[in-house]
C-alpha positions in Angstrom: -20.1 -5.2 22.2 -23.5 -3.8 20.3 -26.0 -6.5 19.2 -27.3 -6.3 15.6 -30.6 -3.9 16.9 -27.6 -1.6 18.5 -26.1 -1.5 15.5 -29.5 -0.7 13.3 -30.3 1.7 16.0 -27.2 3.7 15.7 -27.6 3.5 11.7 -31.3 5.0 11.8 -29.7 7.8 13.7 -26.9 8.9 11.7 -29.4 8.2 8.4 -31.8 10.9 10.3 -28.5 13.2 11.3 -28.1 12.8 7.1 -31.3 13.8 6.4 -31.4 16.6 8.6 -28.6 18.0 7.1 -29.4 17.7 3.4 -32.7 19.5 4.5 -30.8 22.3 5.9 -28.7 22.3 2.9 -31.4 23.3 0.6 -32.7 25.8 2.8 -29.3 27.3 3.2 -29.0 27.0 6.3 -25.5 25.2 5.8 -23.2 27.0 4.1 -20.4 25.9 1.7 -17.7 26.9 4.2 -19.7 24.9 6.7 -19.4 21.8 4.7 -15.8 22.1 4.2 -15.0 22.4 7.8 -17.1 19.5 8.6 -15.1 18.1 5.7 -11.7 18.8 7.1 -12.4 18.8 10.6 -11.5 15.5 11.5 -8.2 14.5 9.6 -5.6 12.8 11.8 -3.1 15.1 12.5 -0.5 12.8 13.7 -1.0 10.6 10.3 -0.7 13.6 8.4 2.9 14.5 10.0 4.3 11.0 10.0 3.5 11.2 6.0 5.0 14.6 5.9 7.8 13.3 7.5 8.7 10.3 5.5 8.1 12.3 2.1 10.4 14.9 3.1 13.2 12.3 4.4 12.4 10.1 0.9 13.1 13.5 -1.5 16.6 14.2 0.7 17.4 10.6 0.5 16.8 10.0 -3.5 18.9 13.3 -4.1 21.8 11.8 -1.8 21.7 8.3 -3.3 21.3 9.3 -6.9 23.5 12.6 -7.4 26.6 10.3 -8.8 24.0 8.0 -11.1 22.1 11.3 -12.2 25.4 13.1 -13.4 26.8 10.0 -14.9 23.8 9.2 -17.3 22.3 12.9 -18.1 25.2 14.9 -16.4 22.8 16.3 -14.3 23.2 15.7 -10.3 19.6 16.9 -9.7 17.9 14.5 -12.2 16.4 12.1 -10.2 15.4 14.3 -7.5 13.6 16.5 -9.8 11.2 14.0 -11.0 10.7 13.1 -7.6 9.9 16.3 -6.2 7.5 16.6 -9.5 5.8 13.7 -8.6 5.7 14.3 -5.0 3.6 17.5 -5.8 1.9 15.4 -7.9 0.9 12.8 -4.9 0.2 15.8 -2.5 -2.5 17.1 -4.8 -4.0 13.9 -4.8 -4.0 13.2 -1.4 -5.6 16.4 -0.8 -8.6 15.7 -3.3 -9.1 11.9 -2.2 -8.8 13.3 1.8 -11.5 15.6 1.0 -13.8 13.0 -1.2 -15.9 11.0 0.5 -15.1 7.6 0.5 -18.4 6.1 0.4 -18.4 7.5 -3.3 -15.5 5.7 -4.5 -18.2 2.9 -4.8 -19.6 3.9 -7.7 -16.3 4.4 -9.6 -15.1 1.0 -8.6 -16.4 -0.9 -11.7 -15.0 1.9 -14.2 -11.5 2.0 -12.5 -11.3 -1.9 -12.4 -11.8 -1.9 -16.5 -9.4 1.0 -16.6 -6.6 -0.8 -15.1 -7.2 -3.8 -16.6 -6.7 -2.3 -20.1 -3.7 -0.6 -18.8 -2.1 -3.9 -17.3 -3.4 -5.7 -20.8 -2.0 -3.1 -23.0 1.7 -2.4 -21.6 2.5 -6.4 -22.3 1.8 -5.3 -26.1 5.2 -4.9 -28.0 6.2 -1.4 -28.8 3.3 0.0 -26.2 4.8 -1.0 -22.8 8.8 -0.3 -22.4 11.1 -3.1 -21.1 13.7 -2.8 -18.5 16.1 -5.3 -17.0 14.2 -8.0 -18.8 10.6 -6.9 -17.5 8.2 -4.8 -19.8 6.1 -2.9 -16.6 6.3 0.5 -18.2 4.4 3.3 -20.4 6.9 6.1 -21.4 5.1 9.0 -22.3 8.2 11.7 -23.5 10.7 11.7 -20.3 7.7 10.2 -18.1 6.8 6.7 -17.3 4.1 5.2 -15.8 3.9 1.9 -14.2 0.6 0.6 -14.6 1.1 -2.2 -11.4 1.4 0.7 -9.1 -1.9 2.2 -10.0 -3.6 -1.4 -9.7 -2.4 -1.8 -6.5 -4.7 1.3 -5.3 -7.7 0.0 -7.7 -7.1 -3.6 -6.6 -7.7 -2.2 -2.4 -10.9 0.0 -3.5 -12.3 -3.2 -5.7 -11.7 -6.1 -3.0 -12.9 -3.6 0.0 -16.2 -3.4 -2.1 -16.3 -6.7 -3.0 -16.1 -8.0 0.7 -18.3 -5.7 2.1 -21.1 -6.4 -0.4 -21.0 -10.2 0.5 -20.5 -9.8 4.2 -21.3 -13.0 5.7 -20.7 -15.1 2.5 -16.9 -14.6 2.6 -16.9 -17.1 5.3 -18.1 -20.1 3.3 -16.2 -22.0 0.7 -18.1 -20.6 -2.1 -17.2 -16.9 -1.4 -13.7 -17.6 -0.7 -13.5 -19.3 -4.1 -15.3 -16.5 -5.8 -12.3 -14.4 -3.9 -9.5 -16.5 -4.5 -10.3 -16.3 -8.5 -11.0 -12.6 -8.4 -7.6 -12.1 -7.0 -5.8 -14.9 -9.0 -6.8 -13.0 -12.3 -5.2 -9.6 -11.0 -2.1 -11.4 -9.9 -2.0 -13.5 -13.0 -1.9 -9.9 -15.2 0.8 -8.8 -12.7 3.1 -11.8 -13.3 2.9 -11.7 -16.6 4.8 -8.0 -16.0 7.7 -10.2 -14.4 6.9 -8.2 -11.4 6.8 -10.9 -8.8 7.4 -8.7 -5.8 4.4 -6.5 -6.5 2.2 -9.7 -6.8 3.5 -10.9 -3.2 2.7 -7.6 -1.8 -1.1 -7.8 -3.6 -1.7 -11.6 -2.3 -0.3 -10.4 1.0 -3.0 -7.7 1.1 -5.7 -9.4 -0.1 -5.5 -12.1 2.5 -5.2 -9.5 5.1 -8.5 -8.0 3.9 -9.9 -11.4 3.7 -9.0 -12.3 7.4 -10.5 -8.3 8.4 -13.8 -9.2 6.6 -14.2 -12.6 8.6 -12.5 -15.1 6.8 -12.4 -18.4 8.9 -8.8 -19.3 10.1 -8.5 -22.7 8.2 -9.6 -20.8 4.8 -6.7 -18.5 5.2 -3.9 -21.1 6.2 -5.5 -23.2 3.2 -5.1 -20.1 1.2 -1.9 -19.4 2.3 -0.5 -22.6 1.4 -1.9 -22.8 -2.0 0.0 -19.5 -2.5 3.5 -20.6 -0.9 3.4 -23.7 -3.5 2.6 -21.4 -6.4 5.3 -19.0 -5.3 7.5 -21.9 -5.2 6.6 -22.8 -8.8 7.0 -19.3 -10.1 10.6 -19.1 -8.6 11.5 -22.3 -10.5 10.1 -20.9 -14.0 12.4 -18.1 -14.0 16.2 -18.8 -13.9 17.1 -15.4 -12.1 14.8 -15.9 -9.6 16.1 -19.0 -8.7 18.9 -17.8 -8.7 18.4 -15.3 -6.2 16.8 -17.8 -3.8 20.0 -20.1 -4.2 22.2 -16.7 -3.1 20.0 -16.1 -0.5 21.2 -18.0 2.5 25.1 -17.5 1.7 25.0 -14.5 -0.9 28.9 -14.2 -0.1 29.4 -17.6 -1.9 29.3 -15.4 -5.2 29.6 -12.0 -4.1 30.5 -11.0 -8.1 27.3 -12.5 -9.5 24.3 -13.4 -8.5 25.0 -12.5 -4.5 26.1 -9.1 -5.5 23.5 -7.0 -4.9 22.8 -8.1 -1.6 26.7 -8.5 -0.5 26.8 -4.7 -1.3 23.8 -3.8 0.3 25.1 -5.6 3.6 28.5 -3.6 3.2 26.6 -0.5 3.2 24.4 -1.2 6.3 27.9 -2.6 7.9 30.1 0.6 7.1 27.0 3.0 8.6 27.9 1.3 12.1 25.6 3.2 14.7 25.7 6.7 13.7 26.2 6.8 9.6 29.1 8.3 7.7 27.3 11.1 7.4 24.4 12.5 5.1 25.8 12.6 1.2 29.3 10.8 2.3 27.8 7.1 1.1 30.4 5.3 -0.9 28.1 2.4 -2.3 26.0 4.8 -4.0 28.9 5.5 -6.5 27.8 2.6 -8.8 28.9 -0.1 -6.1 25.2 -0.8 -5.0 22.7 -1.4 -8.3 19.2 0.6 -7.7 21.1 2.5 -4.7 18.4 5.3 -5.1 15.0 2.9 -5.3 14.5 -0.7 -4.1 18.2 -0.4 -2.0 17.8 3.3 -0.7 17.3 1.7 2.8 20.9 0.2 2.6 22.4 4.1 1.7 20.1 5.1 5.0 22.1 2.7 6.8 25.3 3.7 5.5 24.9 7.3 5.6 22.5 7.8 9.2 23.7 4.3 10.5 21.9 2.2 12.8 19.6 5.0 14.6 18.7 6.4 10.9 17.2 2.6 9.8 15.3 2.3 13.0 13.9 5.6 12.9 12.5 4.9 9.8 11.0 1.6 11.1 9.5 3.7 13.8 7.8 5.8 11.1 6.3 2.8 9.6 5.3 1.2 12.6 3.7 4.4 14.1 1.5 5.0 10.5 0.3 1.3 10.5 -1.0 2.2 14.4 -2.8 4.9 12.9 -3.9 3.3 9.8 -4.9 0.3 12.1 -6.9 3.0 14.6 -8.8 4.7 11.5 -9.3 0.9 10.5 -10.9 -0.1 13.9 -12.9 3.3 14.2 -14.4 3.4 10.6 -18.2 4.3 10.1 -18.8 0.9 8.1 -17.5 -2.1 6.9 -16.6 -0.8 3.8 -14.5 2.1 5.1 -12.7 -0.3 7.9 -11.9 -2.8 4.9 -10.4 0.5 2.8 -8.3 2.0 5.8 -7.0 -1.8 6.4 -6.3 -2.5 2.8 -4.4 0.6 2.4 -2.7 0.5 6.0 -1.6 -3.5 5.3 -0.6 -2.7 1.4 1.9 0.6 2.6 3.4 -1.1 5.8 3.9 -4.8 4.0 5.5 -3.4 1.2 7.6 -1.6 3.7 9.1 -4.2 5.6 9.3 -6.6 2.6 11.9 -3.9 1.3 13.7 -3.9 4.4 14.0 -7.6 4.8 14.9 -8.1 1.4 17.9 -5.3 1.4 19.1 -6.3 5.0 18.9 -10.0 3.6 16.2 -11.6 5.6 14.2 -12.6 2.6 15.8 -13.0 -1.2 15.5 -9.9 -3.1 12.1 -8.9 -4.6 12.4 -5.5 -6.3 9.9 -3.6 -4.4 10.1 0.3 -3.2 10.2 1.5 0.1 7.1 3.6 -0.1 7.3 7.5 0.4 11.1 6.9 0.0 12.4 4.9 -2.7 12.9 6.5 -6.0 9.7 5.8 -8.2 7.1 8.3 -9.7 3.9 6.6 -10.0 4.3 4.5 -6.9 4.7 7.5 -4.8 2.0 9.3 -6.0 -0.4 6.5 -5.9 0.6 5.7 -2.7 -0.2 9.0 -1.5 -3.8 9.1 -3.1 -4.6 6.0 -1.1 -3.5 7.9 2.2 -6.0 10.4 1.0 -8.4 7.8 1.2 -7.4 6.8 4.3 -7.3 10.2 6.0 -11.2 10.6 4.5 -11.7 7.2 6.4 -10.5 8.2 9.5 -11.6 12.0 9.7 -15.4 10.5 9.3 -14.5 7.8 12.0 -13.4 10.6 14.1 -16.1 13.1 13.6 -18.7 10.7 14.0 -17.3 8.7 17.2 -18.7 6.1 18.6 -22.1 6.1 17.3 -21.2 4.4 14.1 -18.1 2.3 14.1 -17.4 -0.8 12.2 -16.3 -3.5 14.5 -14.2 -5.5 12.5 -13.2 -8.9 12.8 -10.9 -9.2 15.6 -11.1 -13.2 16.0 -12.6 -12.7 19.1 -16.3 -13.8 18.6 -16.9 -9.8 18.1 -16.0 -8.7 15.1 -19.6 -7.9 13.1 -19.4 -4.8 11.7 -22.4 -3.0 10.8 -23.3 -2.9 7.2 -24.1 1.0 6.3 -26.8 0.0 4.0 -28.6 -2.5 5.8 -27.7 -2.0 9.4 -26.9 -5.6 10.4 -23.9 -6.9 11.1 -21.6 -8.6 8.4 -18.8 -9.4 10.3 -17.5 -12.5 11.9 -19.3 -11.7 15.6 -22.8 -12.6 14.6 -21.8 -15.8 12.2 -19.1 -17.5 14.7 -20.0 -20.9 15.4 
């Protein structure tokens, strides 16, 4: 693995190349078309392919799972499909813009984004401003549209934590750095929990822990944080009666199939009815008001019913493939900030996907979070696609610059030093292992 001196030499060479590019641009030797080709040339085609497949499949499944509910509520079977298609169009626009926006420039927008997100998370709790549904107040209603601030906070949190960790470098390996990081993450989780959104808080906490590990956090610190989070999670479950009921019915949902175990039982019926190949696309029985939230949090059960085990395995394989491309982008990122951005976004999407799948299959208690790209939810879909655009940009820059400027993120093998883009020194764990 490269030494600190080699990393510094590579950073110097890159800075010289960037300086030459700026001089050529001022002299008119590099045209706008050349710049666009340079920016778009390295985008990961495989990543875009799996994203397109998941989004298209999600749109089809939202229509299939929601046509009955849409007709019952609005006399329009296409109601949820039309709204999801609009959110998909908006999200694709955000993906295109974010993929062409140099991810380094997100650094200077971090503070304004964090402040705006915190304001939204507070305002949604104000009566008559935020909208309450099923006992949780976590949406803004603007005419026929609704916006969920916690979905916006997920993307902003990854951007902010990536900057925080990359700015502090080796400091995250000490107790003081871990303490400060815990305070920052804890403040965000508290605001999300005030909206009674435990599922999103769990995902955000897991992503924060993964990013700390990626930045070079010590194993004993990570274990301590995990233990503390487990105790805090248990206490939060006991505070709310409905959470305690979910946990109690988790071990045997069939003990109370018409009350606390109703949703998991219906999800298992759907998955069992599908068998190997399913009952056919559009032929689900559970979507006719038997399974609550069939088009959103529990859409994976409808996939299993209509497309069978083969369909569910294809969805899992797609998320595994997306995770591989995201990890690959993180390992090939030009600097530690890019590595943390790509790693955080990948962790967020994959952790959320597999928590959702585990909840639907009753491997873990019901959490109430959507399946990325597939479940109904405009804000979640749009913000996830924006995050994917950032990931595409990190991947493109890593592919374009090749081995000369790659971040060596912490792999817990004494070789994880990531060269910092500003100083040329290794900021990961490689140079600090004892």
